[in-house]
N, C-alpha and C positions, 0 to 999 in steps of 0.2 A: 290486856296484855298486847304489846306491840308485835308486828311479825317478827321481828328479830328475837324478841323474848320467848316466843313460841317455838323458834328454831332452837334456841338454846336450851329449852326445857329438859330434854332426855339428858343433857350433861351439865345441868344447873349446879349439882354438888361439885363436879369436877371443875367447872369454871370458877366456882367459889374458892376451892383449894388453890387453884391457878392465881388467883388475885391475892391471896395471902402469901403465896410463894414470891410473887413478884414484888411486893412491898417489903418482905423480909430481904429482899436481894438488894433494892435500891435505897440503901440506907448511907448516910455520910455523917461523920462527926463535925464537919464543918457546917456552920448555921447558913451561909448563903448558898452552899450546895444543896443541902437538904431543902431549903426554900424553894429552890428551882426545880428540885426533883419533886417535890409535893405538886407544884403548879403543872408540871408536865404529866404527871399521873392523873390529875383531876381533869385535864382537858385532852385526854386521849380520845382517839376514835372509837369505833364500834368494837374493837378487838377482833376483827374478821380473821386474821392469820392465826393467833392462838386458838380461835374457835375451830378452824380448820384442822389444826394439828390434833386437838382433842377429839374431834368427831372421827377423823380418820384413824386415829388410835383406837377409838371405841369400836369402829366397823372391823378393824384388823385383830381385835382383842379376842380371838376365837380360834379354835382349832382348824376351822375351815380357812383361815386366812394366814395362820402363824405356823412357823416351823417348830415351834415349841421352846425356842431357845431364846427366852425374854431377856432383854438386857437389863443389868442392874438387879437382876432377881425378881422382877415384877411377875405377876401370875399372868399367862398367857391364856388360860383356859376360861370358857364361859359356857354356861348352858345356853343353848339356842333352840327356840322353837319356830322352824322355818315356816310353818304353816300360818302363823299369826303374825310373822314379821317383826316379832319382838325378842329381846334377848336379856338374860340376867348377866350383867356384866361384872366382871370381878374389877377391883380397884386397878386404876392405871399405876404403873410405876413411876417413880420420881422423875426418870428420864424423859417422860412425856411433858411434865411440867417444865423442866430444864429447857427442852427443845422449844416450847411454845414462848417461854421468856426470851430466849435468845432470839427468835425470829422477830418478836413484837418490839424488842429494843433495837435490833438493827433498823428495823422500819422507823422506829421513833426517832433514833438519831439521824438517819438520813433526811427526815422531814425537817429537822432542827437545822441541819447544814444546807438544805435546799433553801430554806427560808432567809438564811443569811445571804446566799449566793444571790438570790432574787431580791433581796431587801424587802421582803414581804411583811406588811404591817399586821396582817391578821391570819390566823389559822383556826379554821372550824368556828369562825364568829366571834373568837376571842383574840387579844392582842398576842401576837407571836412572841416566842421566847426572845429573839433579838429586838424585838420592839420594847420589851420591858427591860432588858438586862444588857442591851447592846451586843453587837456582833461577836466580839472577842469572847465574852462570857458564854454566850450561846454555843459557840464552837467548841469550848472547853468542857461545857456541861454535855455536849454530844459526844465528845471524846471519852467523858467519864463514864457515861452509860455503856458505850461499847467496851471499855476496859473492865468495868465492873461485871458486866454481863458474862464476858469471855472468862474472866477470872472464876466466877462461879461455876460456869460450865466445865472449865478444866478441873477445878477442885472435886467436881461430882464424879469424875472419873468416865464421864460419857464421851470418851475421845472419838468413837466412831460418828456419833451425832455432832459433834463439834466440828469434825472434819467435813461431814457431809453439808452442813449449813455454811461453813466457811467457802466452799467451792462457789457458792453464788455470789459472794461479795465483790469479786472482781468484775463480774457481769453488770452488776448495778452501777458501779463507777463508769464503765465503758459505755453503757446506755446513756447515762447522763452526758458524758463527754460527746457522744455522737449526735445527741439532740443539741447541745450547745453549739457544735460545729455546724450543724444544719440551720441553725437560727441566724447564721451569717451567710452561709452559702445560698440558701433557698433553692436547694435541689432535691427535695425530698421525692422519694418514690415509693409506691406501696412496699416494695420488698424492703427498702431500708427502714421505713416506718415500722413494719412488723419486727424487724430486727431490733429496733430501738426499744420497742414497748415489751418485747420478750425479755430483753436484758435488764430494763429498769424496772419492771414491775411483775411480769408473770413468771420469772424464774423464782422469785421469793415466795410466791404463792404456790408454785409448783413444788418448791422445797418444802413449804409447809405441810403440803399433803403427804409427800414422800417421806418426810422425818417422822410424822405421826405413825405411819405403818412401821417404820424402823424402831421406833421407840418401844414397841410391844413385840418385838421379835419376829415380824413378818418377813417372808423369804423375800429374795431379790426381785422375783418377778412381780410380787405384789407391791413392793416398793416403787418399782419403775411404772407399774399401771397407775398407782396413786400420783406419782410425779406427773405423769403424761396428762391426766384429766385436770390436775392442778394447774398445770401450765396452760391449758386450755381456757380454764376459767379466770386465769390471770389475764390472758389476752382480753377477755370480754370485760374485766374489771377495769383495765386501763382505757379501753375505748369508751366505757361509760363515763369514766372521769373526764375524758376528752370532750364528750357530749355536754357534761354538766358545766363545763367552762363556758357555755353558752347560756347558762341559766342565771337568773338574777342572785345576787349575793344574799338575799333574804332566805332563798332556799338552800344554797350550798355553804354559806359561811365563807366563802372565797370571793376575791374581787371578780366581777364580770369580765369576760374575755382576758383574763390573765395571761393566756398562752399567747393570743393574738399580740398584746401588748409587748411581749418577750420575743416576737417574730417566730413563733413555733408554729410549723405547720403540722397539724394533727388531723386525724382522719376526716372529720366533718369538712374541713377545708380541702384536704387532698382530693377527696372524691369529687368536689366541685372542679378542681383544677383538672382532674383526669376527664372530665366530660366538658371542658371548655375549649373554644378555638384557640389558636395561637394568640389572637389579639386579646381576646378575653383574659387568657392565661397571663399575658404581659401586664395587662391592666390590673389584675388582681395582685400579682407579685410586686407591682410598682407600689400598690397601696401598702402592702405588707413592708416593704424595704424602707418606707418613710414613716412607719409607725411610730418610731421613738421620737422623731421630730414633730409629727403630727398626730397626737394621740386620738384625735377624731376619727382617724382612718380605721381604728379598731371597730368602731360603731359601724361604719360603712361595710366593713368585711363581715361583720355579724349579720347584717341584713343580707348581704349576698348569699351567705351560706344558708340562712333561713329560706330565702325565696327560691334557692336552687335545690332544696331537699336534701342538702348535706346531712343533716342531723338524722333524718329518716334512713337515708342509705347507711349511715355508721351504725344506727341501731340494729339494722338487719344483719350486718357483719357481726356485731356483738352477739346477737342472738344465735347465729350459726355456731359460735364458739360455745355458748351455753348448751345447745343442744348436743354437741359432740362430747362435751364433758359429762352430760347425764348419761348418754349412751354408753360411754366407758365405765361409769359408776355402776351400770346394771350388771356388769360381770362379778360384783361383790355379792355375797349373800344378803338376802333382805333382812332388814331390821329397822328399828326405829331411828337408829343413827344413820343409816343410809337415807332413808327418807328425809331426816334433818339437814344432811348435807346437800341433798338434791334441792330442797326448799332454799337453801342458802345460796346455791348457785342461781335460782331463779330471782332472789332477792337482789343479788349482786346486779343482776342485768335490769331491775326495775327500780332500784333506789333512787331517791331524789335527792340526796347528799352525800 
């Protein structure tokens, strides 16, 4: 059993129900559309966001965390043995699976569109959707996924959940636009970097945790607390992604130094710039500004970041966010689900792909 399989074990049955619900949702009568959907579903990532939704819902599916007014008629009560840290959980309501589906499909569609923008040939070690079906069809299938997901969400009657999730979507777009702007300006600061990764990544993960609590009728304070710890782990998640960009394709399934080739300044390079003299900084930025004409500059920058300890410093920052998230999680009642979510946070910080 892999570490992630162990983390999923307490909610294995719920994850299976989620997968069934997802495949029922993403259906099309058009052969080409269905062919593309089948490929996308078969090459998804680790389903971290829906797992967070389901774990947070499971943690809050008890009288200790819920106000008892469960959305869509789901049961909010569960017997809990606090001394053993385990619980007998009632079945999660359909709203939980709807929320998990919406969040994963927003993320999936955004990756498809990102690959079109970046002209990326691979995703997770497999050909990207745009590489197989060209950019126009990739954009359209991404749009289809968003439209179908929201249609199902609205028909479910989970209006509060759909509204809560929708609030993060403008932030995702703004984060990408800010990063795109900075790849031209090359004027990144720590404050701006944090704002970008909060918008483009952390807000969706924070929403995953908050909406998990919401889906089982948790009160506003619990929803906010879940959102806060999710935001923290979302920051760690993106920083780890930025670190993995410096790892070989054989480990990550993505091109080595893809961010550098796109002139993106992420935390490993940013911390090197912060600790450089003016002349060193100008040299590094000069290499980055010419990387599109001279792709070999990416390798030189890669070596500079490694030799100057950029990856180690970025890892320390990511670890501080993980520690904060786990500290916030301790305010929730002990259970196997809380333990699993804490393990998931540690997994996010230590993963190799």
